[in-house]
C-alpha positions as CSV (number, residue, x, y, z in Angstrom):
1,X,228.4,176.5,75.6
2,X,228.3,172.9,76.3
3,X,224.6,173.0,75.4
4,X,225.6,174.9,71.7
5,X,228.2,172.1,71.2
6,X,225.6,169.3,71.8
7,X,223.2,171.0,69.4
8,X,225.8,171.0,67.2
9,X,226.8,167.5,67.4
10,X,222.9,166.4,67.1
11,X,222.6,168.7,64.0
12,X,225.8,167.1,62.6
13,X,224.4,163.4,62.9
14,X,221.1,164.6,61.6
15,X,222.5,166.1,58.5
16,X,224.4,163.3,57.9
17,X,221.6,160.9,58.0
18,X,219.6,163.2,55.8
19,X,222.6,163.7,53.3
20,X,221.9,160.2,52.1
21,X,218.4,160.8,50.4
22,X,219.4,164.4,49.3
23,X,219.7,165.7,45.8
24,X,223.1,165.1,44.3
25,X,224.6,168.1,43.0
26,X,227.8,170.1,41.8
27,X,229.2,172.7,44.5
28,X,231.1,174.6,41.5
29,X,229.8,178.3,41.3
30,X,228.7,181.2,43.2
31,X,226.3,181.2,45.9
32,X,224.8,183.8,48.4
33,X,222.9,182.9,51.5
34,X,221.8,183.7,55.3
35,X,222.7,182.5,58.4
36,X,221.5,182.8,62.1
37,X,222.7,181.5,65.3
38,X,224.4,182.3,68.7
39,X,227.8,183.6,69.6
40,X,229.7,183.3,73.0
41,X,232.8,185.4,73.8
42,X,235.2,186.9,76.2
43,X,237.0,190.2,77.1
44,X,239.7,190.9,79.1
45,X,240.7,194.3,80.5
46,X,244.4,194.7,81.8
47,X,247.5,196.7,81.8
48,X,245.2,199.7,83.2
49,X,247.2,203.0,83.8
50,X,245.6,206.1,85.7
51,X,246.9,209.4,83.8
52,X,247.3,211.6,86.3
53,X,249.4,209.2,88.2
54,X,251.2,206.3,85.9
55,X,253.3,205.0,88.5
56,X,250.1,204.1,90.9
57,X,250.4,200.4,89.9
58,X,246.7,199.8,89.7
59,X,245.3,196.5,90.0
60,X,244.3,194.7,86.8
61,X,241.5,192.3,86.4
62,X,241.7,188.8,87.7
63,X,239.3,187.0,85.6
64,X,238.1,187.2,81.9
65,X,234.1,187.4,82.2
66,X,232.3,186.0,79.1
67,X,228.8,186.6,77.4
68,X,226.9,185.8,74.8
69,X,224.0,186.8,72.0
70,X,222.2,186.2,68.9
71,X,223.9,186.6,65.8
72,X,222.4,186.8,62.2
73,X,223.6,187.7,58.8
74,X,224.3,186.9,55.1
75,X,227.3,185.5,52.9
76,X,228.4,185.5,49.5
77,X,231.1,183.1,48.1
78,X,232.5,180.9,45.3
79,X,233.5,177.2,45.3
80,X,235.0,175.0,42.8
81,X,234.9,171.3,42.8
82,X,237.6,169.2,41.8
83,X,237.0,165.2,42.0
84,X,236.2,165.2,45.8
85,X,237.9,168.3,46.8
86,X,235.9,171.6,46.9
87,X,238.3,174.9,47.4
88,X,236.6,178.3,47.6
89,X,236.1,181.7,49.3
90,X,233.8,183.4,51.1
91,X,232.6,186.8,52.8
92,X,230.2,187.0,55.7
93,X,228.6,189.7,57.7
94,X,226.6,189.3,60.7
95,X,224.8,191.6,63.2
96,X,223.7,191.3,66.4
97,X,226.8,190.2,68.4
98,X,227.6,189.8,71.7
99,X,225.7,191.5,74.7
100,X,227.8,193.8,76.6
101,X,230.6,191.8,78.8
102,X,230.8,193.7,82.2
103,X,233.6,193.7,84.6
104,X,234.8,195.1,87.7
105,X,238.5,196.1,85.7
106,X,240.3,197.7,88.6
107,X,239.8,198.5,92.2
108,X,242.3,200.0,94.8
109,X,243.4,203.4,93.1
110,X,242.5,205.2,96.3
111,X,239.1,204.5,96.8
112,X,238.1,204.6,93.1
113,X,236.7,201.2,91.2
114,X,236.0,200.8,87.6
115,X,233.3,198.9,86.0
116,X,234.1,198.2,82.0
117,X,231.8,197.2,79.5
118,X,232.8,195.5,76.1
119,X,230.3,194.8,73.3
120,X,230.7,193.6,69.5
121,X,228.1,195.5,67.5
122,X,228.9,193.3,64.7
123,X,231.3,191.0,62.5
124,X,232.9,190.6,59.1
125,X,234.9,187.6,57.7
126,X,236.9,187.1,54.5
127,X,238.1,183.4,54.8
128,X,239.2,180.6,52.1
129,X,237.5,177.2,52.3
130,X,238.7,173.7,51.8
131,X,236.1,170.9,51.5
132,X,236.0,167.4,50.8
133,X,232.5,165.3,49.7
134,X,231.5,162.9,52.2
135,X,228.6,161.5,49.7
136,X,227.6,162.9,46.2
137,X,225.4,165.3,48.1
138,X,227.4,166.6,50.9
139,X,230.9,167.8,52.0
140,X,232.7,168.6,55.4
141,X,234.9,171.6,55.0
142,X,237.3,174.0,57.0
143,X,237.7,177.7,56.9
144,X,240.5,180.3,57.5
145,X,241.1,184.1,57.0
146,X,240.9,187.1,58.8
147,X,238.0,188.7,60.8
148,X,236.6,192.3,61.8
149,X,234.5,193.6,64.5
150,X,233.1,196.6,65.5
151,X,233.8,196.8,69.4
152,X,231.7,199.4,71.9
153,X,233.9,200.1,75.2
154,X,232.6,201.9,78.2
155,X,233.5,202.4,81.3
156,X,231.8,203.8,84.9
157,X,234.1,204.8,88.2
158,X,232.6,203.9,91.3
159,X,233.7,205.3,94.4
160,X,233.3,203.7,98.1
161,X,232.9,207.1,99.8
162,X,229.4,208.0,98.5
163,X,230.5,210.4,95.6
164,X,228.4,210.2,92.1
165,X,229.4,207.9,89.6
166,X,231.3,209.0,86.6
167,X,230.7,207.8,83.2
168,X,233.4,208.2,80.3
169,X,232.9,209.0,76.6
170,X,231.7,205.2,75.0
171,X,234.9,204.4,72.5
172,X,233.8,202.7,69.1
173,X,236.6,201.1,67.2
174,X,237.3,198.6,64.7
175,X,239.3,195.6,65.3
176,X,241.0,193.3,63.1
177,X,241.8,189.6,63.8
178,X,241.9,186.1,62.5
179,X,239.5,183.3,62.5
180,X,238.7,179.5,61.6
181,X,236.0,177.5,61.4
182,X,234.4,173.8,60.4
183,X,231.1,173.1,59.0
184,X,229.1,170.3,57.2
185,X,226.8,171.5,54.0
186,X,224.2,169.3,52.5
187,X,222.6,169.7,48.9
188,X,218.7,169.7,49.6
189,X,218.1,170.6,45.7
190,X,220.2,171.3,42.5
191,X,220.7,175.0,43.7
192,X,220.0,175.2,47.8
193,X,222.2,173.8,50.5
194,X,222.0,173.8,54.3
195,X,225.0,174.0,56.4
196,X,225.8,174.0,60.2
197,X,229.1,175.9,61.1
198,X,231.3,176.6,64.0
199,X,233.5,179.5,63.7
200,X,236.2,180.8,66.4
201,X,237.7,184.6,66.1
202,X,240.5,186.1,67.9
203,X,241.0,189.9,67.8
204,X,244.1,190.4,70.2
205,X,244.5,193.4,72.5
206,X,244.7,197.0,71.7
207,X,245.0,200.3,73.8
208,X,242.1,202.4,74.5
209,X,241.8,205.7,76.3
210,X,239.0,206.4,78.5
211,X,238.3,210.2,79.3
212,X,235.0,212.0,80.8
213,X,232.9,214.4,78.8
214,X,233.3,218.0,78.8
215,X,229.8,218.7,80.5
216,X,228.7,218.6,83.2
217,X,232.7,219.1,85.0
218,X,234.5,215.9,85.8
219,X,234.3,214.8,89.4
220,X,237.3,213.1,91.3
221,X,235.5,209.7,89.9
222,X,236.0,210.3,86.8
223,X,240.1,209.8,86.3
224,X,241.0,209.5,82.9
225,X,243.0,206.1,82.3
226,X,244.1,204.1,79.3
227,X,243.7,200.2,79.3
228,X,244.5,197.1,77.0
229,X,241.3,195.2,75.9
230,X,241.9,191.7,74.2
231,X,238.5,189.6,73.0
232,X,237.7,186.5,71.1
233,X,234.4,184.9,70.1
234,X,232.6,181.5,69.0
235,X,230.0,181.5,66.7
236,X,227.4,178.8,65.8
237,X,225.3,179.3,63.0
238,X,222.7,177.4,60.8
239,X,223.5,178.7,57.1
240,X,220.9,178.7,53.9
241,X,222.7,178.6,50.5
242,X,221.5,179.5,47.2
243,X,223.8,178.5,44.5
244,X,224.0,180.4,41.0
């Protein structure tokens, strides 16, 4: 993440210098574009309850593991310029997302330990935007709004005394949260601009039930359980917009 932030600072400085010689333009109107970059996120599994023994007091995770991955997608939006100020709205959709984040999410229920995995497969944002011109052809802006993501949750129970591993049915769910972001955008020509943007999203926590498949018959290691999963992501993208 530190390398990403360093790269962001260098890119923002470069865009600021370039902005002085870029073509001036009016920000008002619709635009569509594409983006690509990287994503860093973390997930936490907590409040684990084994269905067959709710009072067992299963130990939860002691850490919040992180993962990263490639992110790429498209955006469409509208800007309205009023003097030095620009306001607008945008919808963006990104695929790729985070690689699986794995963690030994509990241990100590007899000899059973579970490894849990969270993977964000895509993400969509609906945001409002407020910007201010830095030069005639560049603006700094902030964004805020809602975010939703498709999350795949998997679990494998492991046992210490040699029994086979037991897998659970993967769970796919769409989670809703909030997002904030900031960026610098430079008009390259009268109808083309490039932006460097950072976004943070938080999807809160939700309870998930992990159950074994009906076939083959479950083993002792496949004790059904419920768990709360919370996650958050940071995304850095380069964005190319075409203005209409």
